[in-house]
PDB file with SEQRES, HELIX, SHEET and CRYST1 records, atoms N, CA, C and O in Angstrom:
SEQRES   1 A   71  MET LYS PRO TYR ILE ASP ARG PHE ASP ILE TYR MET GLY          
SEQRES   2 A   71  GLN PRO PHE SER SER ARG THR ASN CYS ALA ILE ILE SER          
SEQRES   3 A   71  PHE GLU ASP VAL LEU THR ILE ASN PHE ALA SER SER ILE          
SEQRES   4 A   71  MET GLU THR ASP VAL GLU ARG TYR PHE PHE ARG LYS LEU          
SEQRES   5 A   71  VAL LYS ASP GLY ILE HIS VAL THR ILE GLU SER ASN ARG          
SEQRES   6 A   71  GLU ASN LEU ARG GLU ILE                                      
HELIX    1 AA1 LYS A    2  TYR A    4  5                                   3    
HELIX    2 AA2 ASP A   43  LYS A   54  1                                  12    
HELIX    3 AA3 GLU A   66  LEU A   68  5                                   3    
SHEET    1 AA1 2 THR A  20  PHE A  27  0                                        
SHEET    2 AA1 2 VAL A  30  SER A  37 -1                                        
CRYST1    1.000    1.000    1.000  90.00  90.00  90.00 P 1           1          
ATOM      1  N   MET A   1     -19.993   9.552  13.444  1.00  0.00           N  
ATOM      2  CA  MET A   1     -18.541   9.700  13.460  1.00  0.00           C  
ATOM      3  C   MET A   1     -17.994  10.131  12.095  1.00  0.00           C  
ATOM      4  O   MET A   1     -16.847  10.570  12.013  1.00  0.00           O  
ATOM      5  N   LYS A   2     -18.770  10.018  11.046  1.00  0.00           N  
ATOM      6  CA  LYS A   2     -18.299  10.303   9.697  1.00  0.00           C  
ATOM      7  C   LYS A   2     -17.609  11.669   9.559  1.00  0.00           C  
ATOM      8  O   LYS A   2     -16.595  11.747   8.866  1.00  0.00           O  
ATOM      9  N   PRO A   3     -18.101  12.739  10.176  1.00  0.00           N  
ATOM     10  CA  PRO A   3     -17.425  14.035  10.027  1.00  0.00           C  
ATOM     11  C   PRO A   3     -16.006  14.056  10.616  1.00  0.00           C  
ATOM     12  O   PRO A   3     -15.224  14.952  10.296  1.00  0.00           O  
ATOM     13  N   TYR A   4     -15.674  13.112  11.445  1.00  0.00           N  
ATOM     14  CA  TYR A   4     -14.370  13.086  12.109  1.00  0.00           C  
ATOM     15  C   TYR A   4     -13.374  12.124  11.456  1.00  0.00           C  
ATOM     16  O   TYR A   4     -12.242  11.993  11.923  1.00  0.00           O  
ATOM     17  N   ILE A   5     -13.785  11.459  10.393  1.00  0.00           N  
ATOM     18  CA  ILE A   5     -12.943  10.452   9.755  1.00  0.00           C  
ATOM     19  C   ILE A   5     -12.491  10.945   8.389  1.00  0.00           C  
ATOM     20  O   ILE A   5     -13.314  11.327   7.557  1.00  0.00           O  
ATOM     21  N   ASP A   6     -11.182  10.935   8.159  1.00  0.00           N  
ATOM     22  CA  ASP A   6     -10.634  11.285   6.846  1.00  0.00           C  
ATOM     23  C   ASP A   6     -10.399  10.041   5.999  1.00  0.00           C  
ATOM     24  O   ASP A   6     -10.708  10.016   4.808  1.00  0.00           O  
ATOM     25  N   ARG A   7      -9.851   9.016   6.631  1.00  0.00           N  
ATOM     26  CA  ARG A   7      -9.568   7.761   5.939  1.00  0.00           C  
ATOM     27  C   ARG A   7      -9.278   6.686   6.969  1.00  0.00           C  
ATOM     28  O   ARG A   7      -9.088   6.970   8.151  1.00  0.00           O  
ATOM     29  N   PHE A   8      -9.248   5.449   6.500  1.00  0.00           N  
ATOM     30  CA  PHE A   8      -8.870   4.315   7.332  1.00  0.00           C  
ATOM     31  C   PHE A   8      -7.531   3.783   6.830  1.00  0.00           C  
ATOM     32  O   PHE A   8      -7.257   3.812   5.630  1.00  0.00           O  
ATOM     33  N   ASP A   9      -6.718   3.310   7.727  1.00  0.00           N  
ATOM     34  CA  ASP A   9      -5.463   2.651   7.380  1.00  0.00           C  
ATOM     35  C   ASP A   9      -5.349   1.361   8.175  1.00  0.00           C  
ATOM     36  O   ASP A   9      -5.917   1.224   9.258  1.00  0.00           O  
ATOM     37  N   ILE A  10      -4.611   0.431   7.621  1.00  0.00           N  
ATOM     38  CA  ILE A  10      -4.314  -0.821   8.311  1.00  0.00           C  
ATOM     39  C   ILE A  10      -2.795  -0.915   8.403  1.00  0.00           C  
ATOM     40  O   ILE A  10      -2.104  -0.874   7.385  1.00  0.00           O  
ATOM     41  N   TYR A  11      -2.289  -1.037   9.596  1.00  0.00           N  
ATOM     42  CA  TYR A  11      -0.852  -1.171   9.789  1.00  0.00           C  
ATOM     43  C   TYR A  11      -0.553  -2.576  10.283  1.00  0.00           C  
ATOM     44  O   TYR A  11      -0.867  -2.945  11.414  1.00  0.00           O  
ATOM     45  N   MET A  12       0.062  -3.345   9.400  1.00  0.00           N  
ATOM     46  CA  MET A  12       0.379  -4.726   9.729  1.00  0.00           C  
ATOM     47  C   MET A  12       1.813  -4.811  10.234  1.00  0.00           C  
ATOM     48  O   MET A  12       2.674  -4.018   9.852  1.00  0.00           O  
ATOM     49  N   GLY A  13       2.042  -5.764  11.077  1.00  0.00           N  
ATOM     50  CA  GLY A  13       3.399  -6.027  11.523  1.00  0.00           C  
ATOM     51  C   GLY A  13       4.149  -6.816  10.468  1.00  0.00           C  
ATOM     52  O   GLY A  13       3.572  -7.259   9.475  1.00  0.00           O  
ATOM     53  N   GLN A  14       5.423  -6.981  10.693  1.00  0.00           N  
ATOM     54  CA  GLN A  14       6.254  -7.743   9.770  1.00  0.00           C  
ATOM     55  C   GLN A  14       5.805  -9.202   9.766  1.00  0.00           C  
ATOM     56  O   GLN A  14       5.648  -9.800  10.830  1.00  0.00           O  
ATOM     57  N   PRO A  15       5.594  -9.786   8.574  1.00  0.00           N  
ATOM     58  CA  PRO A  15       5.168 -11.193   8.518  1.00  0.00           C  
ATOM     59  C   PRO A  15       6.268 -12.133   9.014  1.00  0.00           C  
ATOM     60  O   PRO A  15       7.455 -11.814   8.941  1.00  0.00           O  
ATOM     61  N   PHE A  16       5.859 -13.280   9.511  1.00  0.00           N  
ATOM     62  CA  PHE A  16       6.811 -14.251  10.041  1.00  0.00           C  
ATOM     63  C   PHE A  16       7.493 -15.061   8.945  1.00  0.00           C  
ATOM     64  O   PHE A  16       8.560 -15.631   9.172  1.00  0.00           O  
ATOM     65  N   SER A  17       6.894 -15.116   7.770  1.00  0.00           N  
ATOM     66  CA  SER A  17       7.504 -15.863   6.664  1.00  0.00           C  
ATOM     67  C   SER A  17       8.043 -14.878   5.628  1.00  0.00           C  
ATOM     68  O   SER A  17       7.786 -13.677   5.708  1.00  0.00           O  
ATOM     69  N   SER A  18       8.780 -15.390   4.671  1.00  0.00           N  
ATOM     70  CA  SER A  18       9.371 -14.525   3.645  1.00  0.00           C  
ATOM     71  C   SER A  18       8.404 -14.352   2.479  1.00  0.00           C  
ATOM     72  O   SER A  18       8.647 -14.845   1.378  1.00  0.00           O  
ATOM     73  N   ARG A  19       7.329 -13.661   2.728  1.00  0.00           N  
ATOM     74  CA  ARG A  19       6.372 -13.347   1.679  1.00  0.00           C  
ATOM     75  C   ARG A  19       5.829 -11.951   1.934  1.00  0.00           C  
ATOM     76  O   ARG A  19       6.088 -11.347   2.974  1.00  0.00           O  
ATOM     77  N   THR A  20       5.085 -11.461   0.984  1.00  0.00           N  
ATOM     78  CA  THR A  20       4.494 -10.131   1.097  1.00  0.00           C  
ATOM     79  C   THR A  20       3.023 -10.267   1.449  1.00  0.00           C  
ATOM     80  O   THR A  20       2.293 -11.019   0.804  1.00  0.00           O  
ATOM     81  N   ASN A  21       2.589  -9.544   2.466  1.00  0.00           N  
ATOM     82  CA  ASN A  21       1.176  -9.518   2.848  1.00  0.00           C  
ATOM     83  C   ASN A  21       0.553  -8.216   2.381  1.00  0.00           C  
ATOM     84  O   ASN A  21       1.232  -7.196   2.263  1.00  0.00           O  
ATOM     85  N   CYS A  22      -0.737  -8.259   2.119  1.00  0.00           N  
ATOM     86  CA  CYS A  22      -1.451  -7.091   1.619  1.00  0.00           C  
ATOM     87  C   CYS A  22      -2.779  -6.956   2.350  1.00  0.00           C  
ATOM     88  O   CYS A  22      -3.464  -7.947   2.602  1.00  0.00           O  
ATOM     89  N   ALA A  23      -3.133  -5.726   2.687  1.00  0.00           N  
ATOM     90  CA  ALA A  23      -4.433  -5.443   3.298  1.00  0.00           C  
ATOM     91  C   ALA A  23      -5.046  -4.254   2.560  1.00  0.00           C  
ATOM     92  O   ALA A  23      -4.345  -3.303   2.213  1.00  0.00           O  
ATOM     93  N   ILE A  24      -6.346  -4.310   2.323  1.00  0.00           N  
ATOM     94  CA  ILE A  24      -7.041  -3.261   1.583  1.00  0.00           C  
ATOM     95  C   ILE A  24      -8.264  -2.832   2.379  1.00  0.00           C  
ATOM     96  O   ILE A  24      -9.006  -3.662   2.903  1.00  0.00           O  
ATOM     97  N   ILE A  25      -8.460  -1.518   2.459  1.00  0.00           N  
ATOM     98  CA  ILE A  25      -9.625  -0.972   3.145  1.00  0.00           C  
ATOM     99  C   ILE A  25     -10.024   0.314   2.435  1.00  0.00           C  
ATOM    100  O   ILE A  25      -9.176   0.992   1.856  1.00  0.00           O  
ATOM    101  N   SER A  26     -11.305   0.652   2.476  1.00  0.00           N  
ATOM    102  CA  SER A  26     -11.741   1.887   1.827  1.00  0.00           C  
ATOM    103  C   SER A  26     -12.731   2.638   2.708  1.00  0.00           C  
ATOM    104  O   SER A  26     -13.392   2.064   3.573  1.00  0.00           O  
ATOM    105  N   PHE A  27     -12.809   3.935   2.459  1.00  0.00           N  
ATOM    106  CA  PHE A  27     -13.773   4.805   3.112  1.00  0.00           C  
ATOM    107  C   PHE A  27     -14.091   5.923   2.136  1.00  0.00           C  
ATOM    108  O   PHE A  27     -13.196   6.612   1.646  1.00  0.00           O  
ATOM    109  N   GLU A  28     -15.388   6.097   1.858  1.00  0.00           N  
ATOM    110  CA  GLU A  28     -15.827   7.092   0.881  1.00  0.00           C  
ATOM    111  C   GLU A  28     -15.135   6.805  -0.449  1.00  0.00           C  
ATOM    112  O   GLU A  28     -15.274   5.708  -0.989  1.00  0.00           O  
ATOM    113  N   ASP A  29     -14.392   7.776  -0.987  1.00  0.00           N  
ATOM    114  CA  ASP A  29     -13.764   7.584  -2.294  1.00  0.00           C  
ATOM    115  C   ASP A  29     -12.256   7.343  -2.196  1.00  0.00           C  
ATOM    116  O   ASP A  29     -11.531   7.561  -3.167  1.00  0.00           O  
ATOM    117  N   VAL A  30     -11.784   6.897  -1.038  1.00  0.00           N  
ATOM    118  CA  VAL A  30     -10.355   6.620  -0.840  1.00  0.00           C  
ATOM    119  C   VAL A  30     -10.163   5.135  -0.559  1.00  0.00           C  
ATOM    120  O   VAL A  30     -10.742   4.587   0.379  1.00  0.00           O  
ATOM    121  N   LEU A  31      -9.347   4.497  -1.380  1.00  0.00           N  
ATOM    122  CA  LEU A  31      -8.983   3.094  -1.191  1.00  0.00           C  
ATOM    123  C   LEU A  31      -7.543   3.061  -0.714  1.00  0.00           C  
ATOM    124  O   LEU A  31      -6.661   3.615  -1.370  1.00  0.00           O  
ATOM    125  N   THR A  32      -7.294   2.422   0.414  1.00  0.00           N  
ATOM    126  CA  THR A  32      -5.951   2.327   0.968  1.00  0.00           C  
ATOM    127  C   THR A  32      -5.471   0.892   0.857  1.00  0.00           C  
ATOM    128  O   THR A  32      -6.160  -0.041   1.269  1.00  0.00           O  
ATOM    129  N   ILE A  33      -4.278   0.728   0.294  1.00  0.00           N  
ATOM    130  CA  ILE A  33      -3.679  -0.590   0.115  1.00  0.00           C  
ATOM    131  C   ILE A  33      -2.361  -0.601   0.873  1.00  0.00           C  
ATOM    132  O   ILE A  33      -1.478   0.211   0.597  1.00  0.00           O  
ATOM    133  N   ASN A  34      -2.221  -1.509   1.818  1.00  0.00           N  
ATOM    134  CA  ASN A  34      -1.008  -1.601   2.633  1.00  0.00           C  
ATOM    135  C   ASN A  34      -0.294  -2.917   2.364  1.00  0.00           C  
ATOM    136  O   ASN A  34      -0.920  -3.973   2.266  1.00  0.00           O  
ATOM    137  N   PHE A  35       1.016  -2.836   2.249  1.00  0.00           N  
ATOM    138  CA  PHE A  35       1.852  -4.018   2.098  1.00  0.00           C  
ATOM    139  C   PHE A  35       2.779  -4.136   3.302  1.00  0.00           C  
ATOM    140  O   PHE A  35       3.233  -3.131   3.848  1.00  0.00           O  
ATOM    141  N   ALA A  36       3.054  -5.366   3.707  1.00  0.00           N  
ATOM    142  CA  ALA A  36       4.044  -5.654   4.738  1.00  0.00           C  
ATOM    143  C   ALA A  36       4.880  -6.828   4.244  1.00  0.00           C  
ATOM    144  O   ALA A  36       4.350  -7.803   3.712  1.00  0.00           O  
ATOM    145  N   SER A  37       6.175  -6.721   4.426  1.00  0.00           N  
ATOM    146  CA  SER A  37       7.054  -7.774   3.930  1.00  0.00           C  
ATOM    147  C   SER A  37       8.319  -7.832   4.771  1.00  0.00           C  
ATOM    148  O   SER A  37       8.778  -6.819   5.299  1.00  0.00           O  
ATOM    149  N   SER A  38       8.866  -9.016   4.887  1.00  0.00           N  
ATOM    150  CA  SER A  38      10.125  -9.181   5.608  1.00  0.00           C  
ATOM    151  C   SER A  38      11.302  -9.324   4.642  1.00  0.00           C  
ATOM    152  O   SER A  38      12.430  -9.564   5.072  1.00  0.00           O  
ATOM    153  N   ILE A  39      11.045  -9.179   3.341  1.00  0.00           N  
ATOM    154  CA  ILE A  39      12.124  -9.254   2.353  1.00  0.00           C  
ATOM    155  C   ILE A  39      12.503  -7.843   1.905  1.00  0.00           C  
ATOM    156  O   ILE A  39      11.683  -6.926   1.958  1.00  0.00           O  
ATOM    157  N   MET A  40      13.738  -7.679   1.468  1.00  0.00           N  
ATOM    158  CA  MET A  40      14.241  -6.366   1.080  1.00  0.00           C  
ATOM    159  C   MET A  40      13.665  -5.881  -0.248  1.00  0.00           C  
ATOM    160  O   MET A  40      13.364  -4.697  -0.399  1.00  0.00           O  
ATOM    161  N   GLU A  41      13.511  -6.789  -1.208  1.00  0.00           N  
ATOM    162  CA  GLU A  41      13.041  -6.407  -2.535  1.00  0.00           C  
ATOM    163  C   GLU A  41      11.590  -5.924  -2.474  1.00  0.00           C  
ATOM    164  O   GLU A  41      10.783  -6.435  -1.697  1.00  0.00           O  
ATOM    165  N   THR A  42      11.281  -4.947  -3.293  1.00  0.00           N  
ATOM    166  CA  THR A  42       9.924  -4.392  -3.337  1.00  0.00           C  
ATOM    167  C   THR A  42       9.275  -4.617  -4.704  1.00  0.00           C  
ATOM    168  O   THR A  42       8.424  -3.837  -5.130  1.00  0.00           O  
ATOM    169  N   ASP A  43       9.681  -5.681  -5.384  1.00  0.00           N  
ATOM    170  CA  ASP A  43       9.184  -5.942  -6.729  1.00  0.00           C  
ATOM    171  C   ASP A  43       7.665  -6.084  -6.779  1.00  0.00           C  
ATOM    172  O   ASP A  43       7.022  -5.523  -7.667  1.00  0.00           O  
ATOM    173  N   VAL A  44       7.091  -6.818  -5.848  1.00  0.00           N  
ATOM    174  CA  VAL A  44       5.643  -7.037  -5.847  1.00  0.00           C  
ATOM    175  C   VAL A  44       4.907  -5.711  -5.746  1.00  0.00           C  
ATOM    176  O   VAL A  44       3.993  -5.442  -6.525  1.00  0.00           O  
ATOM    177  N   GLU A  45       5.301  -4.889  -4.795  1.00  0.00           N  
ATOM    178  CA  GLU A  45       4.651  -3.600  -4.601  1.00  0.00           C  
ATOM    179  C   GLU A  45       4.844  -2.701  -5.824  1.00  0.00           C  
ATOM    180  O   GLU A  45       3.908  -2.043  -6.279  1.00  0.00           O  
ATOM    181  N   ARG A  46       6.055  -2.686  -6.340  1.00  0.00           N  
ATOM    182  CA  ARG A  46       6.375  -1.843  -7.496  1.00  0.00           C  
ATOM    183  C   ARG A  46       5.527  -2.228  -8.716  1.00  0.00           C  
ATOM    184  O   ARG A  46       4.937  -1.356  -9.354  1.00  0.00           O  
ATOM    185  N   TYR A  47       5.461  -3.503  -9.037  1.00  0.00           N  
ATOM    186  CA  TYR A  47       4.659  -3.952 -10.182  1.00  0.00           C  
ATOM    187  C   TYR A  47       3.179  -3.645  -9.975  1.00  0.00           C  
ATOM    188  O   TYR A  47       2.488  -3.224 -10.902  1.00  0.00           O  
ATOM    189  N   PHE A  48       2.706  -3.857  -8.767  1.00  0.00           N  
ATOM    190  CA  PHE A  48       1.297  -3.619  -8.448  1.00  0.00           C  
ATOM    191  C   PHE A  48       0.925  -2.157  -8.698  1.00  0.00           C  
ATOM    192  O   PHE A  48      -0.047  -1.875  -9.400  1.00  0.00           O  
ATOM    193  N   PHE A  49       1.689  -1.233  -8.130  1.00  0.00           N  
ATOM    194  CA  PHE A  49       1.360   0.187  -8.265  1.00  0.00           C  
ATOM    195  C   PHE A  49       1.619   0.707  -9.675  1.00  0.00           C  
ATOM    196  O   PHE A  49       0.899   1.586 -10.148  1.00  0.00           O  
ATOM    197  N   ARG A  50       2.627   0.181 -10.345  1.00  0.00           N  
ATOM    198  CA  ARG A  50       2.854   0.575 -11.742  1.00  0.00           C  
ATOM    199  C   ARG A  50       1.675   0.184 -12.621  1.00  0.00           C  
ATOM    200  O   ARG A  50       1.301   0.935 -13.522  1.00  0.00           O  
ATOM    201  N   LYS A  51       1.088  -0.977 -12.374  1.00  0.00           N  
ATOM    202  CA  LYS A  51      -0.072  -1.423 -13.139  1.00  0.00           C  
ATOM    203  C   LYS A  51      -1.257  -0.488 -12.903  1.00  0.00           C  
ATOM    204  O   LYS A  51      -1.965  -0.141 -13.848  1.00  0.00           O  
ATOM    205  N   LEU A  52      -1.480  -0.078 -11.658  1.00  0.00           N  
ATOM    206  CA  LEU A  52      -2.567   0.853 -11.369  1.00  0.00           C  
ATOM    207  C   LEU A  52      -2.364   2.169 -12.111  1.00  0.00           C  
ATOM    208  O   LEU A  52      -3.306   2.703 -12.697  1.00  0.00           O  
ATOM    209  N   VAL A  53      -1.148   2.691 -12.088  1.00  0.00           N  
ATOM    210  CA  VAL A  53      -0.843   3.945 -12.775  1.00  0.00           C  
ATOM    211  C   VAL A  53      -1.031   3.776 -14.281  1.00  0.00           C  
ATOM    212  O   VAL A  53      -1.600   4.650 -14.936  1.00  0.00           O  
ATOM    213  N   LYS A  54      -0.558   2.664 -14.833  1.00  0.00           N  
ATOM    214  CA  LYS A  54      -0.717   2.392 -16.268  1.00  0.00           C  
ATOM    215  C   LYS A  54      -2.188   2.341 -16.664  1.00  0.00           C  
ATOM    216  O   LYS A  54      -2.547   2.729 -17.776  1.00  0.00           O  
ATOM    217  N   ASP A  55      -3.038   1.866 -15.762  1.00  0.00           N  
ATOM    218  CA  ASP A  55      -4.473   1.794 -16.028  1.00  0.00           C  
ATOM    219  C   ASP A  55      -5.183   3.128 -15.798  1.00  0.00           C  
ATOM    220  O   ASP A  55      -6.405   3.211 -15.923  1.00  0.00           O  
ATOM    221  N   GLY A  56      -4.419   4.173 -15.462  1.00  0.00           N  
ATOM    222  CA  GLY A  56      -4.992   5.498 -15.305  1.00  0.00           C  
ATOM    223  C   GLY A  56      -5.529   5.823 -13.927  1.00  0.00           C  
ATOM    224  O   GLY A  56      -6.270   6.791 -13.758  1.00  0.00           O  
ATOM    225  N   ILE A  57      -5.164   5.030 -12.951  1.00  0.00           N  
ATOM    226  CA  ILE A  57      -5.638   5.251 -11.582  1.00  0.00           C  
ATOM    227  C   ILE A  57      -4.643   6.158 -10.852  1.00  0.00           C  
ATOM    228  O   ILE A  57      -3.438   5.909 -10.863  1.00  0.00           O  
ATOM    229  N   HIS A  58      -5.161   7.203 -10.223  1.00  0.00           N  
ATOM    230  CA  HIS A  58      -4.301   8.109  -9.452  1.00  0.00           C  
ATOM    231  C   HIS A  58      -3.804   7.375  -8.215  1.00  0.00           C  
ATOM    232  O   HIS A  58      -4.591   6.792  -7.470  1.00  0.00           O  
ATOM    233  N   VAL A  59      -2.499   7.409  -8.003  1.00  0.00           N  
ATOM    234  CA  VAL A  59      -1.871   6.701  -6.892  1.00  0.00           C  
ATOM    235  C   VAL A  59      -1.025   7.675  -6.081  1.00  0.00           C  
ATOM    236  O   VAL A  59      -0.247   8.444  -6.645  1.00  0.00           O  
ATOM    237  N   THR A  60      -1.175   7.646  -4.776  1.00  0.00           N  
ATOM    238  CA  THR A  60      -0.299   8.356  -3.861  1.00  0.00           C  
ATOM    239  C   THR A  60       0.385   7.317  -2.995  1.00  0.00           C  
ATOM    240  O   THR A  60      -0.279   6.495  -2.362  1.00  0.00           O  
ATOM    241  N   ILE A  61       1.707   7.349  -2.964  1.00  0.00           N  
ATOM    242  CA  ILE A  61       2.451   6.339  -2.213  1.00  0.00           C  
ATOM    243  C   ILE A  61       3.067   6.976  -0.978  1.00  0.00           C  
ATOM    244  O   ILE A  61       3.734   8.008  -1.054  1.00  0.00           O  
ATOM    245  N   GLU A  62       2.829   6.338   0.157  1.00  0.00           N  
ATOM    246  CA  GLU A  62       3.478   6.689   1.418  1.00  0.00           C  
ATOM    247  C   GLU A  62       4.204   5.436   1.869  1.00  0.00           C  
ATOM    248  O   GLU A  62       3.604   4.365   1.970  1.00  0.00           O  
ATOM    249  N   SER A  63       5.484   5.568   2.138  1.00  0.00           N  
ATOM    250  CA  SER A  63       6.275   4.384   2.465  1.00  0.00           C  
ATOM    251  C   SER A  63       7.364   4.704   3.474  1.00  0.00           C  
ATOM    252  O   SER A  63       7.853   5.831   3.550  1.00  0.00           O  
ATOM    253  N   ASN A  64       7.731   3.703   4.237  1.00  0.00           N  
ATOM    254  CA  ASN A  64       8.891   3.834   5.108  1.00  0.00           C  
ATOM    255  C   ASN A  64      10.116   3.181   4.478  1.00  0.00           C  
ATOM    256  O   ASN A  64      11.149   3.024   5.128  1.00  0.00           O  
ATOM    257  N   ARG A  65       9.993   2.801   3.201  1.00  0.00           N  
ATOM    258  CA  ARG A  65      11.091   2.215   2.450  1.00  0.00           C  
ATOM    259  C   ARG A  65      11.531   3.199   1.373  1.00  0.00           C  
ATOM    260  O   ARG A  65      10.718   3.633   0.556  1.00  0.00           O  
ATOM    261  N   GLU A  66      12.790   3.544   1.369  1.00  0.00           N  
ATOM    262  CA  GLU A  66      13.318   4.494   0.383  1.00  0.00           C  
ATOM    263  C   GLU A  66      13.195   3.965  -1.046  1.00  0.00           C  
ATOM    264  O   GLU A  66      12.915   4.730  -1.969  1.00  0.00           O  
ATOM    265  N   ASN A  67      13.404   2.665  -1.229  1.00  0.00           N  
ATOM    266  CA  ASN A  67      13.439   2.116  -2.593  1.00  0.00           C  
ATOM    267  C   ASN A  67      12.058   1.929  -3.209  1.00  0.00           C  
ATOM    268  O   ASN A  67      11.980   1.509  -4.363  1.00  0.00           O  
ATOM    269  N   LEU A  68      10.976   2.213  -2.515  1.00  0.00           N  
ATOM    270  CA  LEU A  68       9.641   2.084  -3.088  1.00  0.00           C  
ATOM    271  C   LEU A  68       9.069   3.441  -3.466  1.00  0.00           C  
ATOM    272  O   LEU A  68       8.088   3.502  -4.207  1.00  0.00           O  
ATOM    273  N   ARG A  69       9.630   4.489  -2.996  1.00  0.00           N  
ATOM    274  CA  ARG A  69       9.062   5.815  -3.225  1.00  0.00           C  
ATOM    275  C   ARG A  69       9.166   6.259  -4.669  1.00  0.00           C  
ATOM    276  O   ARG A  69       8.466   7.189  -5.068  1.00  0.00           O  
ATOM    277  N   GLU A  70      10.010   5.631  -5.464  1.00  0.00           N  
ATOM    278  CA  GLU A  70      10.171   6.009  -6.870  1.00  0.00           C  
ATOM    279  C   GLU A  70       9.529   4.957  -7.748  1.00  0.00           C  
ATOM    280  O   GLU A  70      10.216   4.070  -8.254  1.00  0.00           O  
ATOM    281  N   ILE A  71       8.228   5.042  -7.935  1.00  0.00           N  
ATOM    282  CA  ILE A  71       7.511   4.100  -8.802  1.00  0.00           C  
ATOM    283  C   ILE A  71       7.590   4.646 -10.200  1.00  0.00           C  
ATOM    284  O   ILE A  71       7.062   4.039 -11.131  1.00  0.00           O  
TER     285      ILE A  71                                                      
END                                                                             
């Protein structure tokens, strides 16, 4: 099946409590990190991805939240 797979993603539903959940999965040289949260603020996600960028890691962000797209 490897020739037919580009990457793996994990899509979590909204958590029942007011916290942020995270799921990580990788395939080949792509690491996908997904966050799900029921709170409006995106501070956790923002700090996390800013740290990766500061450490020199290439980051591509895909989000359904407008306020997270500008890291």
